[in-house]
N, C-alpha and C positions, 0 to 999 in steps of 0.2 A: 108310615103314611107316605103316599106317593105325591109327586109334585102336582098331579092333577087334582088331588083331593085337598091338598094343603092350601090354606088361605092366609095371605099376608097383605097388610096395607102399610103405607109409609106416609107420614105427615111431618113436615119440617117446620119447626118453630124457631123464633129468635126471642131471647129474653134479655132485657137490658138490666143494668145494675139496679135500677129503680124497681124492678119487678114487672115492667111493662112487657107483655107478651104479644107477639104478632106472628101470623102464619106466613111463612115464606113460600111454601108449596102446599096446596090442598092435598087431601088424602088421595093416594094413588095406589091401585093394586099392583103388586109385584109378584113375580114367580120365583120361589126359592130354588136355589141350585141344588142338584142332587149331590154334587161334590165340588167344593170351591177350587178354583184354579190355584196352582202352586204360588203364583205371585200375590194372591190375596191372603195367604196364611201368615201368621205371626212367625218371626224368626225364633230359633231355639234360644232359650234363656242362657245367658252367659254369666250368671252370678256364681260366686265361688262354691256355694252349696250344690248347685246343679252341675257345675263343671267337674266336681270331684267324682271319680268313678266309684260305683257301688262296690263294697267289699264283700 
């Protein structure tokens, strides 16, 4: 699916501890990225299981 045919919207809510919900930003169309920038990717996992080289 290309970015031209993909459809995404974003709506931001806030929920209090009491369960009261309010909208912070109304629904807004967004264009998905073909490939995220390197600065937006998660860092490599550093847990002992992932750091151990495969045998």
